[in-house]
N, C-alpha and C positions, 0 to 999 in steps of 0.2 A: 524516592528513587531511583538513580541513576538521571540527575540534574548537574551534581555537582559541579560540571565541566561544562555544561551547557547554559550557551549565550543566544544573543540577534545574529554572531557569525557562525554562528555552528548547528541551529535548529529552523527547519521549516513550519508554516503553518498552513493550513490549511482544512479543505469538507473533508473530509471519505462519508463511505452509508453503509448501512446494511442491511443487509438483505441474504433471506436462508437459501435461493438463487437463483441469481438476476442473469442476465442475456436467455431469456427467455424471449421470443417475439422476433418482431417486422424491424420494430430499431434501434441492434447488438450493437453494432457500427456507427451511429452515433448520437447514442446515448454512453458507448463509454467516452466522443470529441468533445460534447456540451458534458461534462460530469469534469475535465478538462478544464475545457475555459470558465466553466465558474467557480478554479481554485479546488481542485481534486488532487489528492494524495494519493488515494488508498478507497481500497475495496476490505471491506470482511462479513464471512459469507460460508455458509454452514458447508458449500460447497459453487461449482460454478454448473447452468444449466446445459453452456455450451463449450467447445475446447477457443471454439475462436473469439467468443466477450473476452474470455481470459486473455486467448491471447492482445484482444484488442488493450485494453485495458492495462493491460505490460507496453503492449507499441504507443499509446497515450502518454506511459512514464511514471503510472502509478500502479501503484505496492498489489496485487493477487492475495492478500492475506484468508487464510482459515480461523476463525474458533476451535477451539478444543471448550468445548460445554456449549451452553448453551448463554443467552447475550444477557444475562440476567443480575449483570454490573454494571451495564450505561446502558441509555437514557437517550435523548432528542437531546443534544446543546449540547454534553458532557466530551471532555477534553483526550482526546488517548493520547495521553506519552509514549513514543517509543524509542527509548535511548537505545543507541550504537549500529539503527538499522542498515547505514551504509557501507558501514565496517562488516554487517552480519553477509549485507548484501557480495564483496566483494572477497569475501572466507568461505562462501557459497554456504556457512551455516543457516537458515535458514526453515532447523526442523522444530525447532525448542523457542519463540523469541516470549520475551515478557513485557508484554506492554501496561500501563497505570492510567484508568479510570482517574482524570482528576477533578476532582469536585467537592462541593464544602470542606475544603481546605487537610483534601485527605486525599491521597494516594492507591487507590486499591488494585492491587496486580489481576493481568486476567491472560490467560496465553496463546497467543496465536502460535499462526506457524504458516509458509508458502511453498505448494508443493514443489516440488524440482521444476531448478531451470536451466536454460542451455544458459551456458554462458555471456551471449549475445544476448539473451535476453535481460541481464544482470545490466551486461554494458547496455541497453537500450535503458532499461526506469534509471538507472543515477545516469545516462543523459541527460532524463527531461521527457525522452518522447523518439521515435523512431525520427523525427528527419534530421534531427538534434546526431544522429548516433551515428547515420549515414553522411551529414557533412564532417562530420569530424573524422573519418575513416574512406572519405573519399582519396584514392589512390592518386596523387600528385603527378 
């Protein structure tokens, strides 16, 4: 579902982490950057330990997803497909996102959402990171 128009020109493949409450501890600045460096595109969580960690996730160009319900449908090494997320970011329609866990030849729907993001935060994620956002928006 949702993959009818998907091909390598409009799909990005990366890693994600799930944690109940990530971002607590002294290494939260480095945690987001390290995740991105190894191909991270998103976090899925019940809640973030701190607003700062959530901001770091977005500043590194990753999506700060929240999971509706418990993580019973996916496990390590499963693929999660989130169709239409770029358009949802552009339209600021982030309160109900249907994603799919792909495993054993089946697509099982899960419900995600992203808590309110500012226009700049949405643009930062779309640009890939805060550095790209600033580079694209510098005054000539």
